[in-house]
N, C-alpha and C positions, 0 to 999 in steps of 0.2 A: 504494500500500500504506500501511498504518498505521492509519487511522481509517475505519470503515465502518458504515453502517446497512443491514442486509439481512434483512428479515422472512423471506425464503425460506431463508436459511442458518441464522438464529438463532431464528426464531419470535417476534421482537419488534422494536421500533423504537428500541432503545437503541444509541448509538454504541459501537463495539467496536474494540479493538486487534487488527489482523489482519496476516497476511503472505500473500503470493501469489507464485508463481513460474510461469514458462513458459519452455521452452527453444526454442520455435519461433514466437514472436510470436503466441501465442494460437490457433494453427491446430488442433493436436491434443493438446498437452500443457499441463499446468498444474494447480495445486492450491492451495486455501486452507488456511492454518493448518497443522495437523498431521493433516489428513484423509487423507493418503497420504504415502509416503516422499518426502523432498525436504528441506525445512527441518529442520535439526537443532537442537532446543532444548537448551541446556546449563544453563539457570538456571530454577529453579522459583519465583522471586520475582515473575516477570512471567508472567501467564497469557495465552497466545495465544488470541484469540477472546473474552476477557473484556470485560464492559462497563467503560467508562471512568468513573472516579469519583475525585475530584470533577470536575464539569464547569463550564465558564464559564456565566454567566447574563447575559441581555440587560441592558445598562446596569448590570451588577453586577460582582462579582469575576470576574477572568479567570484562567484556569489555562493554563500552557504545558506541552508535552511536548517534551523534547529528544530527537531521534533522529539517528543517524548510521549510514550504510552505508559500509563500506570494505573494500578487498581486502587480505587477508593476503599479503604479498609472499613468504612462505616456502612456504605450502601452496596458495595460490591461492583459498582460500574467501572468500566475500563475507559479512562479519560484520554483524550488526545490534546496535547499541549503544543502550541506553535511558538517558536522563539523562546523568549524568557518569560514564561508565566502566562501567556495568552491562551486561555482555555477555549478550544474550538467547540468541543462537544464530547459526547460519550456514547459508548455502546452499552446498553443496559445489560445487567447481569443475566437476565432471563434469556438472552439470545444464545448463550453458550452452555454446552454441557461440560466440556473438559476444562473450561476456564473459570468455573464457579469459585474455586478456592485460590488457584494460582496458575501461573504458566510454568512449565518445566523446560521450555526451550524458546530461544529467540533466534530468528533468522533475519539477516540483512543481505541485500543484494539486488540483482536485477533478473528479469525474465523476459522472454520474447515468445511470440507465437510463431511456430514453424509448421506450416501446413504441407511443405514439400510438394506443392501442387504440380510442379513441373519436373519432379525428380531431383531437384537440387535443394541445397540448404537455402533458407531465406536470406535475402540481403538486408533484412531488418537490423538496424544498429541497436546496440545496447549501450546505455550511458551516453557518452559523447560520440560514440562510434569509433573510438580509438582504443588500442590495446593498453592494458594496465602498465606495461613496461615503459610507456611514454611518460608516465608520471604527471606531476603537477602542471596545470595549465593546459593539459591535453586530455588526459584520461579522467573519467568520472571517479568520485571517491566518496566514502563514508569515513568520518573521523570522530574522535572522542566517543567511541562506542562504550556505552555503559548499560547496566541493568538496574532495576529498582528492586531493593530487597523488601522483606516483610515489614520493615519499619518505614518504608518509603524513602530510604536513603539511596543515593546514587552510588553504584559500585562499579569502578572501572573494570573492563574486561582484561583479564591477564593474557588470554590466548584465544585464538579462533581456530575452528576447523574449516578450512576453505575447500571449495569444490567448484570446478568449472566443467560442466558436462561435455562441452565441445571446445577444448582449449585452443584449437586452431581457428575457431570462429570468434570466441570470446574468452578472455582470461582474467585472472585475478592475482594480485600481489599484496601481501599484508606487511605491516610494519608497526613500529611503536617508537614514540619519542616523547619528550616532555611537553612539546607544544600541542601535539595532536593526540596524545594518548595512543590507544590502539586504533589503527586505521587500516583501510585497504583501498587500493585502486582497482577498478574493474571495467569491463566493457570490451567492445570490439565491433568490427564492421559487419559481422555475419559472413555471407558468402564472399570468398576471396580465393586466390590461387591455392592456398593450403586448406581451404574449407569448401569443397565442391558441393 
């Protein structure tokens, strides 16, 4: 969740801020944004489904978006926070079966849809469309990765398990430093000479 390009959903190729939920691991339930009951938006300063602006540019100025999802210990709702303390809304506790008490896994990263309609891998880009090895100013990244503990304290991640299903099409490289904490670069162009 959070950044998406979907011509089918929005009618264009612009990156958009989005939410999604499913209560049965994508089998029969789920919904994007506010298209059906589920996510409860409480703030009109952030438009769910709106195009992101400003955006980072290749070898130019980079822009970050800070996001946090945490569980309200009193009511059990899962809150979405944008930036530093701006509450966007929440997913009510009744939407979920396995998240009623806590989450036992967190995933960060990107995904694409590959229909292989012509027998080739899609040319859909992930992230900026550049490989992770190109680094800052070129590849997309996640930084300052943290989880929220039982007492709602932020806990920096000490390590990541990384996975790139098709590393000739998209890849990932992780790191850790004092400025960015635990981070990773990710992405790629999709179909290319090494990814037929």
